[in-house]
Biopython code that builds the backbone (N, CA, C, O; Angstrom):
import numpy as np
from Bio.PDB.StructureBuilder import StructureBuilder

atoms = [
    (1, "MET", "N", (131.691, -43.292, -150.124)),
    (1, "MET", "CA", (131.203, -44.634, -150.375)),
    (1, "MET", "C", (131.229, -44.940, -151.415)),
    (1, "MET", "O", (130.650, -44.285, -152.281)),
    (2, "THR", "N", (132.028, -46.230, -151.721)),
    (2, "THR", "CA", (131.651, -46.205, -153.723)),
    (2, "THR", "C", (131.167, -46.536, -153.783)),
    (2, "THR", "O", (130.597, -47.027, -152.809)),
    (3, "LEU", "N", (130.581, -46.767, -155.598)),
    (3, "LEU", "CA", (129.871, -46.788, -156.253)),
    (3, "LEU", "C", (128.634, -47.911, -156.189)),
    (3, "LEU", "O", (127.425, -47.921, -156.420)),
    (4, "PHE", "N", (129.653, -48.847, -155.738)),
    (4, "PHE", "CA", (128.598, -50.033, -155.355)),
    (4, "PHE", "C", (127.657, -49.752, -154.931)),
    (4, "PHE", "O", (126.491, -49.742, -155.326)),
    (5, "LEU", "N", (128.364, -49.395, -153.700)),
    (5, "LEU", "CA", (127.212, -49.453, -152.248)),
    (5, "LEU", "C", (126.189, -48.094, -152.644)),
    (5, "LEU", "O", (125.067, -48.134, -152.140)),
    (6, "GLN", "N", (126.365, -47.463, -153.105)),
    (6, "GLN", "CA", (125.419, -46.276, -153.736)),
    (6, "GLN", "C", (124.553, -46.775, -154.248)),
    (6, "GLN", "O", (123.451, -46.809, -153.699)),
    (7, "LEU", "N", (124.829, -47.456, -155.767)),
    (7, "LEU", "CA", (123.697, -48.256, -156.501)),
    (7, "LEU", "C", (122.479, -49.475, -155.736)),
    (7, "LEU", "O", (121.355, -49.887, -156.026)),
    (8, "VAL", "N", (123.395, -49.688, -154.735)),
    (8, "VAL", "CA", (122.572, -50.661, -154.222)),
    (8, "VAL", "C", (121.412, -50.022, -152.772)),
    (8, "VAL", "O", (121.784, -49.136, -152.002)),
    (9, "ASP", "N", (120.273, -50.585, -152.697)),
    (9, "ASP", "CA", (119.138, -50.075, -152.315)),
    (9, "ASP", "C", (120.078, -50.605, -150.601)),
    (9, "ASP", "O", (120.602, -51.662, -150.247)),
    (10, "GLN", "N", (119.841, -48.771, -149.692)),
    (10, "GLN", "CA", (120.440, -49.181, -148.329)),
    (10, "GLN", "C", (119.611, -50.049, -147.676)),
    (10, "GLN", "O", (120.271, -50.461, -146.723)),
    (11, "LYS", "N", (118.262, -50.681, -147.658)),
    (11, "LYS", "CA", (117.727, -51.632, -147.008)),
    (11, "LYS", "C", (118.404, -53.299, -147.580)),
    (11, "LYS", "O", (117.847, -54.155, -146.892)),
    (12, "VAL", "N", (119.168, -53.809, -148.358)),
    (12, "VAL", "CA", (119.410, -54.434, -148.675)),
    (12, "VAL", "C", (120.942, -54.025, -147.987)),
    (12, "VAL", "O", (121.458, -54.647, -147.059)),
    (13, "ILE", "N", (121.259, -53.385, -148.355)),
    (13, "ILE", "CA", (122.821, -53.575, -147.331)),
    (13, "ILE", "C", (122.605, -53.492, -145.347)),
    (13, "ILE", "O", (123.173, -54.234, -144.545)),
    (14, "LYS", "N", (122.047, -52.847, -145.159)),
    (14, "LYS", "CA", (121.280, -53.252, -143.829)),
    (14, "LYS", "C", (120.884, -55.185, -143.434)),
    (14, "LYS", "O", (121.179, -56.097, -142.662)),
    (15, "ILE", "N", (120.011, -54.837, -144.654)),
    (15, "ILE", "CA", (120.183, -56.985, -143.863)),
    (15, "ILE", "C", (121.152, -57.479, -143.830)),
    (15, "ILE", "O", (121.745, -57.790, -142.797)),
    (16, "LEU", "N", (121.614, -57.700, -145.211)),
    (16, "LEU", "CA", (123.274, -58.746, -145.542)),
    (16, "LEU", "C", (124.368, -57.930, -144.532)),
    (16, "LEU", "O", (125.450, -58.495, -144.370)),
    (17, "LYS", "N", (124.074, -56.185, -143.606)),
    (17, "LYS", "CA", (125.482, -56.133, -141.939)),
    (17, "LYS", "C", (124.919, -57.173, -141.408)),
    (17, "LYS", "O", (125.485, -58.266, -141.412)),
    (18, "THR", "N", (122.952, -56.857, -140.534)),
    (18, "THR", "CA", (122.900, -57.710, -139.914)),
    (18, "THR", "C", (123.320, -59.086, -139.409)),
    (18, "THR", "O", (123.910, -59.394, -138.374)),
    (19, "LEU", "N", (122.560, -60.322, -141.074)),
    (19, "LEU", "CA", (123.602, -61.084, -140.759)),
    (19, "LEU", "C", (124.396, -61.694, -141.570)),
    (19, "LEU", "O", (124.205, -62.741, -142.188)),
    (20, "ILE", "N", (125.505, -60.852, -141.546)),
    (20, "ILE", "CA", (127.032, -61.126, -141.804)),
    (20, "ILE", "C", (127.639, -60.912, -139.907)),
    (20, "ILE", "O", (128.448, -61.653, -139.347)),
    (21, "SER", "N", (126.962, -59.735, -139.311)),
    (21, "SER", "CA", (127.125, -59.700, -138.025)),
    (21, "SER", "C", (126.674, -60.279, -137.779)),
    (21, "SER", "O", (127.274, -60.012, -136.738)),
    (22, "ASN", "N", (125.751, -61.397, -137.455)),
    (22, "ASN", "CA", (125.699, -62.380, -136.794)),
    (22, "ASN", "C", (125.424, -63.771, -137.970)),
    (22, "ASN", "O", (124.287, -63.914, -138.418)),
    (23, "LEU", "N", (126.260, -64.490, -138.289)),
    (23, "LEU", "CA", (127.555, -65.631, -138.671)),
    (23, "LEU", "C", (126.743, -66.385, -138.150)),
    (23, "LEU", "O", (126.153, -67.099, -138.961)),
    (24, "GLN", "N", (126.408, -66.546, -136.855)),
    (24, "GLN", "CA", (125.597, -67.941, -135.930)),
    (24, "GLN", "C", (124.422, -67.875, -136.014)),
    (24, "GLN", "O", (124.014, -69.033, -135.923)),
    (25, "GLU", "N", (123.355, -67.000, -136.174)),
    (25, "GLU", "CA", (122.558, -66.802, -135.158)),
    (25, "GLU", "C", (121.457, -67.295, -136.748)),
    (25, "GLU", "O", (121.960, -67.279, -137.872)),
    (26, "HIS", "N", (120.292, -67.605, -136.559)),
    (26, "HIS", "CA", (118.797, -67.924, -137.636)),
    (26, "HIS", "C", (117.895, -66.838, -136.618)),
    (26, "HIS", "O", (117.692, -66.545, -135.440)),
    (27, "PHE", "N", (117.450, -66.416, -138.326)),
    (27, "PHE", "CA", (116.698, -65.426, -138.166)),
    (27, "PHE", "C", (114.865, -65.652, -138.488)),
    (27, "PHE", "O", (114.386, -66.201, -139.481)),
    (28, "HIS", "N", (114.333, -65.231, -137.677)),
    (28, "HIS", "CA", (112.892, -65.013, -138.311)),
    (28, "HIS", "C", (112.693, -64.156, -139.177)),
    (28, "HIS", "O", (113.756, -63.575, -139.396)),
    (29, "ILE", "N", (111.477, -63.580, -140.094)),
    (29, "ILE", "CA", (111.359, -62.547, -140.996)),
    (29, "ILE", "C", (111.263, -61.510, -139.683)),
    (29, "ILE", "O", (111.746, -60.418, -139.982)),
    (30, "GLN", "N", (110.961, -61.544, -138.847)),
    (30, "GLN", "CA", (110.045, -60.170, -137.959)),
    (30, "GLN", "C", (111.562, -59.987, -136.858)),
    (30, "GLN", "O", (111.729, -59.141, -135.979)),
    (31, "LYS", "N", (112.287, -60.835, -137.189)),
    (31, "LYS", "CA", (113.520, -60.696, -136.079)),
    (31, "LYS", "C", (114.405, -60.437, -136.747)),
    (31, "LYS", "O", (115.151, -59.792, -136.011)),
    (32, "LEU", "N", (115.051, -60.543, -138.138)),
    (32, "LEU", "CA", (116.130, -59.799, -139.098)),
    (32, "LEU", "C", (114.730, -57.982, -139.697)),
    (32, "LEU", "O", (115.060, -56.880, -140.137)),
    (33, "SER", "N", (113.940, -58.300, -139.524)),
    (33, "SER", "CA", (113.297, -56.582, -139.613)),
    (33, "SER", "C", (113.834, -56.044, -138.904)),
    (33, "SER", "O", (114.808, -55.335, -139.153)),
    (34, "SER", "N", (113.319, -56.246, -137.779)),
    (34, "SER", "CA", (113.680, -55.457, -136.085)),
    (34, "SER", "C", (114.685, -55.217, -136.241)),
    (34, "SER", "O", (114.700, -53.987, -136.285)),
    (35, "GLN", "N", (115.879, -55.657, -136.401)),
    (35, "GLN", "CA", (117.564, -55.855, -136.284)),
    (35, "GLN", "C", (117.731, -54.970, -136.961)),
    (35, "GLN", "O", (118.074, -53.865, -136.542)),
    (36, "ALA", "N", (117.477, -55.318, -138.464)),
    (36, "ALA", "CA", (117.946, -54.205, -139.570)),
    (36, "ALA", "C", (117.238, -53.196, -139.464)),
    (36, "ALA", "O", (117.649, -52.315, -140.220)),
    (37, "LYS", "N", (116.141, -52.824, -138.738)),
    (37, "LYS", "CA", (115.804, -52.325, -138.632)),
    (37, "LYS", "C", (115.333, -51.454, -140.409)),
    (37, "LYS", "O", (115.362, -50.405, -141.051)),
    (38, "VAL", "N", (114.916, -52.965, -140.417)),
    (38, "VAL", "CA", (113.658, -52.227, -142.205)),
    (38, "VAL", "C", (112.652, -52.840, -142.506)),
    (38, "VAL", "O", (112.761, -54.040, -142.760)),
    (39, "PRO", "N", (111.258, -52.136, -142.572)),
    (39, "PRO", "CA", (109.551, -52.828, -142.807)),
    (39, "PRO", "C", (109.992, -53.924, -142.904)),
    (39, "PRO", "O", (110.898, -54.154, -143.705)),
    (40, "LEU", "N", (109.389, -55.022, -141.998)),
    (40, "LEU", "CA", (108.131, -56.120, -142.507)),
    (40, "LEU", "C", (108.680, -56.350, -143.988)),
    (40, "LEU", "O", (109.666, -57.044, -144.236)),
    (41, "SER", "N", (107.638, -55.433, -145.285)),
    (41, "SER", "CA", (107.582, -56.148, -145.985)),
    (41, "SER", "C", (107.969, -55.618, -147.200)),
    (41, "SER", "O", (107.412, -55.657, -148.297)),
    (42, "SER", "N", (109.143, -55.052, -146.795)),
    (42, "SER", "CA", (110.881, -54.452, -147.687)),
    (42, "SER", "C", (111.819, -55.577, -147.498)),
    (42, "SER", "O", (112.806, -55.715, -148.221)),
    (43, "THR", "N", (111.510, -56.415, -146.494)),
    (43, "THR", "CA", (112.921, -57.285, -145.236)),
    (43, "THR", "C", (111.908, -58.929, -146.190)),
    (43, "THR", "O", (112.642, -59.679, -146.834)),
    (44, "PHE", "N", (110.503, -59.239, -146.157)),
    (44, "PHE", "CA", (110.025, -60.525, -147.263)),
    (44, "PHE", "C", (110.823, -60.056, -148.268)),
    (44, "PHE", "O", (111.671, -60.887, -148.594)),
    (45, "ARG", "N", (110.873, -58.838, -148.995)),
    (45, "ARG", "CA", (111.179, -58.700, -150.644)),
    (45, "ARG", "C", (112.924, -59.180, -151.172)),
    (45, "ARG", "O", (113.310, -59.940, -152.060)),
    (46, "ILE", "N", (113.718, -58.284, -150.098)),
    (46, "ILE", "CA", (115.053, -58.729, -150.108)),
    (46, "ILE", "C", (114.727, -59.212, -149.563)),
    (46, "ILE", "O", (113.906, -58.421, -149.099)),
    (47, "VAL", "N", (114.510, -60.603, -148.714)),
    (47, "VAL", "CA", (115.300, -61.518, -148.416)),
    (47, "VAL", "C", (114.195, -63.048, -148.828)),
    (47, "VAL", "O", (114.114, -64.178, -148.347)),
    (48, "ASN", "N", (113.417, -62.247, -150.065)),
    (48, "ASN", "CA", (113.341, -63.260, -151.179)),
    (48, "ASN", "C", (114.289, -63.107, -152.897)),
    (48, "ASN", "O", (114.502, -63.838, -153.864)),
    (49, "LYS", "N", (114.590, -61.832, -152.509)),
    (49, "LYS", "CA", (115.914, -62.004, -153.931)),
    (49, "LYS", "C", (116.950, -62.131, -153.578)),
    (49, "LYS", "O", (117.939, -62.390, -154.264)),
    (50, "LEU", "N", (116.863, -61.919, -152.099)),
    (50, "LEU", "CA", (118.379, -62.524, -151.809)),
    (50, "LEU", "C", (118.897, -63.933, -151.631)),
    (50, "LEU", "O", (120.059, -64.324, -151.745)),
    (51, "ALA", "N", (116.988, -65.134, -151.100)),
    (51, "ALA", "CA", (117.652, -66.712, -151.468)),
    (51, "ALA", "C", (117.690, -67.085, -152.707)),
    (51, "ALA", "O", (118.117, -68.153, -153.145)),
    (52, "LYS", "N", (117.205, -66.134, -153.326)),
    (52, "LYS", "CA", (117.619, -66.508, -154.905)),
    (52, "LYS", "C", (118.471, -66.767, -155.998)),
    (52, "LYS", "O", (118.539, -67.481, -156.998)),
    (53, "LEU", "N", (119.412, -65.443, -155.086)),
    (53, "LEU", "CA", (121.106, -65.242, -155.335)),
    (53, "LEU", "C", (121.580, -66.007, -155.406)),
    (53, "LEU", "O", (122.216, -66.300, -156.419)),
    (54, "ASN", "N", (121.533, -66.502, -154.686)),
    (54, "ASN", "CA", (121.621, -68.070, -153.540)),
    (54, "ASN", "C", (122.555, -67.331, -152.284)),
    (54, "ASN", "O", (123.395, -68.013, -151.697)),
    (55, "LEU", "N", (122.383, -66.186, -151.997)),
    (55, "LEU", "CA", (123.562, -65.397, -150.717)),
    (55, "LEU", "C", (122.905, -65.293, -149.571)),
    (55, "LEU", "O", (123.543, -64.449, -148.941)),
    (56, "ILE", "N", (121.630, -65.794, -148.647)),
    (56, "ILE", "CA", (121.026, -66.386, -147.697)),
    (56, "ILE", "C", (119.735, -68.056, -148.084)),
    (56, "ILE", "O", (118.742, -68.301, -148.768)),
    (57, "LYS", "N", (120.496, -68.637, -147.276)),
    (57, "LYS", "CA", (119.324, -70.233, -146.993)),
    (57, "LYS", "C", (117.831, -69.827, -146.310)),
    (57, "LYS", "O", (117.122, -68.989, -145.752)),
    (58, "THR", "N", (117.900, -70.386, -146.539)),
    (58, "THR", "CA", (115.991, -70.436, -146.278)),
    (58, "THR", "C", (116.164, -72.119, -145.487)),
    (58, "THR", "O", (116.865, -73.020, -145.948)),
    (59, "ILE", "N", (115.163, -72.218, -143.972)),
    (59, "ILE", "CA", (115.414, -73.121, -143.438)),
    (59, "ILE", "C", (113.904, -73.917, -143.060)),
    (59, "ILE", "O", (113.824, -73.734, -141.845)),
    (60, "LYS", "N", (112.853, -74.589, -143.418)),
    (60, "LYS", "CA", (111.737, -74.431, -143.193)),
    (60, "LYS", "C", (111.540, -75.385, -141.821)),
    (60, "LYS", "O", (112.127, -76.433, -141.553)),
    (61, "VAL", "N", (110.529, -74.678, -141.052)),
    (61, "VAL", "CA", (110.687, -75.411, -139.927)),
    (61, "VAL", "C", (109.327, -75.655, -139.553)),
    (61, "VAL", "O", (108.695, -74.604, -139.652)),
    (62, "SER", "N", (108.668, -76.538, -139.193)),
    (62, "SER", "CA", (107.163, -76.543, -139.668)),
    (62, "SER", "C", (106.554, -75.025, -139.943)),
    (62, "SER", "O", (107.251, -74.049, -139.668)),
    (63, "LYS", "N", (105.930, -74.950, -140.204)),
    (63, "LYS", "CA", (105.481, -73.743, -140.897)),
    (63, "LYS", "C", (105.752, -72.338, -140.954)),
    (63, "LYS", "O", (105.141, -71.433, -141.522)),
    (64, "PHE", "N", (107.098, -72.333, -140.045)),
    (64, "PHE", "CA", (108.092, -70.631, -140.582)),
    (64, "PHE", "C", (108.805, -71.503, -141.194)),
    (64, "PHE", "O", (108.664, -72.710, -141.386)),
    (65, "LYS", "N", (109.960, -70.394, -141.613)),
    (65, "LYS", "CA", (110.731, -70.369, -141.923)),
    (65, "LYS", "C", (111.909, -69.293, -141.455)),
    (65, "LYS", "O", (111.753, -68.149, -141.028)),
    (66, "ILE", "N", (113.242, -70.097, -141.694)),
    (66, "ILE", "CA", (114.561, -69.518, -141.265)),
    (66, "ILE", "C", (115.390, -69.017, -141.852)),
    (66, "ILE", "O", (115.556, -69.612, -142.917)),
    (67, "TYR", "N", (116.214, -67.978, -141.697)),
    (67, "TYR", "CA", (116.806, -66.782, -142.929)),
    (67, "TYR", "C", (118.827, -67.393, -142.306)),
    (67, "TYR", "O", (119.074, -67.396, -141.100)),
    (68, "VAL", "N", (119.708, -67.728, -143.127)),
    (68, "VAL", "CA", (120.898, -67.360, -142.935)),
    (68, "VAL", "C", (121.835, -67.283, -143.436)),
    (68, "VAL", "O", (122.174, -68.223, -144.154)),
    (69, "ILE", "N", (122.503, -66.389, -143.329)),
    (69, "ILE", "CA", (123.758, -66.198, -145.034)),
    (69, "ILE", "C", (124.470, -67.252, -145.231)),
    (69, "ILE", "O", (124.923, -68.009, -144.372)),
    (70, "ASN", "N", (124.597, -67.326, -146.583)),
    (70, "ASN", "CA", (124.924, -68.349, -146.913)),
    (70, "ASN", "C", (127.374, -68.443, -146.911)),
    (70, "ASN", "O", (128.356, -67.877, -147.391)),
    (71, "GLU", "N", (127.011, -69.478, -146.074)),
    (71, "GLU", "CA", (128.833, -69.334, -145.750)),
    (71, "GLU", "C", (129.542, -69.111, -146.875)),
    (71, "GLU", "O", (130.175, -68.056, -146.923)),
    (72, "GLU", "N", (129.590, -69.892, -147.846)),
    (72, "GLU", "CA", (129.532, -70.169, -148.839)),
    (72, "GLU", "C", (130.221, -68.252, -149.500)),
    (72, "GLU", "O", (131.325, -68.159, -150.036)),
    (73, "LYS", "N", (129.416, -67.162, -149.313)),
    (73, "LYS", "CA", (128.892, -66.127, -149.960)),
    (73, "LYS", "C", (129.890, -64.829, -149.122)),
    (73, "LYS", "O", (130.413, -63.779, -149.495)),
    (74, "VAL", "N", (129.787, -65.687, -147.628)),
    (74, "VAL", "CA", (130.523, -64.284, -146.316)),
    (74, "VAL", "C", (132.004, -64.083, -146.917)),
    (74, "VAL", "O", (132.382, -63.110, -146.265)),
    (75, "SER", "N", (132.902, -64.377, -147.644)),
    (75, "SER", "CA", (134.088, -63.061, -147.712)),
    (75, "SER", "C", (133.820, -62.128, -148.755)),
    (75, "SER", "O", (134.170, -60.949, -148.812)),
    (76, "GLU", "N", (133.152, -62.800, -149.584)),
    (76, "GLU", "CA", (132.728, -62.162, -151.077)),
    (76, "GLU", "C", (131.832, -60.667, -150.444)),
    (76, "GLU", "O", (132.354, -59.559, -150.318)),
    (77, "LEU", "N", (130.430, -61.007, -150.123)),
    (77, "LEU", "CA", (130.310, -59.904, -149.546)),
    (77, "LEU", "C", (130.506, -58.704, -148.738)),
    (77, "LEU", "O", (130.313, -57.489, -148.792)),
    (78, "LYS", "N", (131.294, -60.201, -147.449)),
    (78, "LYS", "CA", (132.112, -58.609, -146.118)),
    (78, "LYS", "C", (132.936, -57.872, -146.912)),
    (78, "LYS", "O", (133.356, -56.896, -146.290)),
    (79, "LEU", "N", (133.457, -57.953, -148.347)),
    (79, "LEU", "CA", (134.577, -57.737, -149.567)),
    (79, "LEU", "C", (134.073, -56.530, -149.362)),
    (79, "LEU", "O", (134.586, -55.612, -148.722)),
    (80, "LEU", "N", (132.568, -56.560, -150.185)),
    (80, "LEU", "CA", (132.496, -55.301, -150.938)),
    (80, "LEU", "C", (131.434, -54.546, -149.692)),
    (80, "LEU", "O", (131.218, -53.358, -149.456)),
    (81, "LEU", "N", (131.041, -55.489, -149.209)),
    (81, "LEU", "CA", (130.482, -54.277, -147.867)),
    (81, "LEU", "C", (131.299, -53.231, -147.425)),
    (81, "LEU", "O", (130.891, -52.094, -147.189)),
    (82, "ARG", "N", (133.090, -53.829, -147.253)),
    (82, "ARG", "CA", (133.533, -53.649, -146.632)),
    (82, "ARG", "C", (134.497, -51.806, -147.325)),
    (82, "ARG", "O", (135.008, -50.749, -146.956)),
    (83, "SER", "N", (134.108, -52.717, -148.603)),
    (83, "SER", "CA", (134.868, -51.367, -149.365)),
    (83, "SER", "C", (133.710, -50.539, -149.567)),
    (83, "SER", "O", (133.340, -50.097, -150.655)),
    (84, "GLY", "N", (133.054, -50.322, -148.233)),
    (84, "GLY", "CA", (132.101, -48.387, -147.982)),
    (84, "GLY", "C", (132.680, -47.841, -147.101)),
    (84, "GLY", "O", (132.685, -46.624, -146.915)),
    (85, "LYS", "N", (133.389, -48.881, -146.275)),
    (85, "LYS", "CA", (133.928, -48.106, -145.389)),
    (85, "LYS", "C", (134.767, -46.951, -145.006)),
    (85, "LYS", "O", (134.929, -46.672, -143.819)),
]
sb = StructureBuilder()
sb.init_structure("model")
sb.init_model(0)
sb.init_chain("A")
sb.init_seg("    ")
for serial, (resi, resn, name, xyz) in enumerate(atoms, 1):
    if name == "N":
        sb.init_residue(resn, " ", resi, " ")
    sb.init_atom(name, np.array(xyz, "f"), 0.0, 1.0, " ", f" {name:<3s}", serial, name[0])
structure = sb.get_structure()
């Protein structure tokens, strides 16, 4: 495993891998949490951090927030995540 992946929280990696492996899918926070197998509170914290970094986009639908990976960042993220295999 690369040094980069060792430095990053494994929960963040799980969420990013879930989003990248489902590029066309839009996620509600609970769905993302269950598919990534990360606790809901951790998912909420991580998603907010990723949104601030512009790695994911937030879409407001009525009173709900839907999350999707920022397609402009996918290739960079794939390179970083792939280096740990």
